[in-house]
N, C-alpha and C positions, 0 to 999 in steps of 0.2 A: 410588774408590769401596771401606769399609775390605775388610779383606784376612782367609779366611773358610780355617780352623782346619781341617784335614780329618782325623777320629775314623773310630776301628777300633768299631763297635759291641759289641763287645768292652771300652770302656774307658767306655763310656756309661754304668754303676755309680759310675765316681769322680768323673762329675762334679756338683759342688753347684747349688739351682738357691732359695738359702735365700734370697738377697734381694732386695727392694721393686726391679725392672726392669722398665721402659715398655718392648713395642718395639714397632715398626712391623710390622705384620703386612698382610703380603700383604689388599689387599679381597675375595678370594675365597679366605680357607685354607680356608670347611667348604665349600666344593665340594670343593676340591686334598683335603683331607683323605677328602673321599667316593670320591673316585676312585681315590686311590691306595693306600684300603685296598679298595678291591673288586678290581686290579690286582693288590693282592699275595693276595688269603686267592683271586679265581679264577686269574690266572697263575702265580703265583710271579712276579711281576715288581717287580724294586726302584726307587727313588723319591730321590734327592738330597733329604733332609729340612736342612731353614739353619731354626735356631734359636742361643737364644742361652744357654747358663749362664751363671755369678755371674763369671766371668773374659772371656770374646768370644765372636766369634760359631760356629761348628762347623757343619760340616755333613758331613754320611753317607749311607753309601748303605745300603741294607737294603730291609726292608716292613715297613707299617704293619699291625698284627692287629687290632688295638682302639683303641675312641679314646672316649671318656664328655665328659663337658660341660666337666669340669675338665684329664684328666688323655689324653697319645697313651701305647697298649703296645706294648713292640717284641716283639720274640725271646728269653726268656728269665723277663719278666716282669719288665721294667727300663720305670720309667714315669717323663714326664721332664712338663709344666705343660704346656698347651696356650696357656696365656700367653706362652708361649718360645719357640710355636715362630715362625717369618718370613717362609716360603714353601717348597713341596716340587716341586722340578724334576723333571717327567716327560722 
């Protein structure tokens, strides 16, 4: 398995998502997003987000504040492309 680099949410704004990278998403990623959003907004509970930036696979423990068809929003108004999500661990 590919090693995941652990980052903090404070470093998220320094990552780049410019390259055209195809990631293999968990087949139930939309349900994972719904569950993570409810846990974060209702219970203030964090989840592990696994995603890929332009350099490598990263993991981050945080809450999801919102998401749409193309992006996921985290605290501080930082967004990443939804297409770069791999999996959410609870």
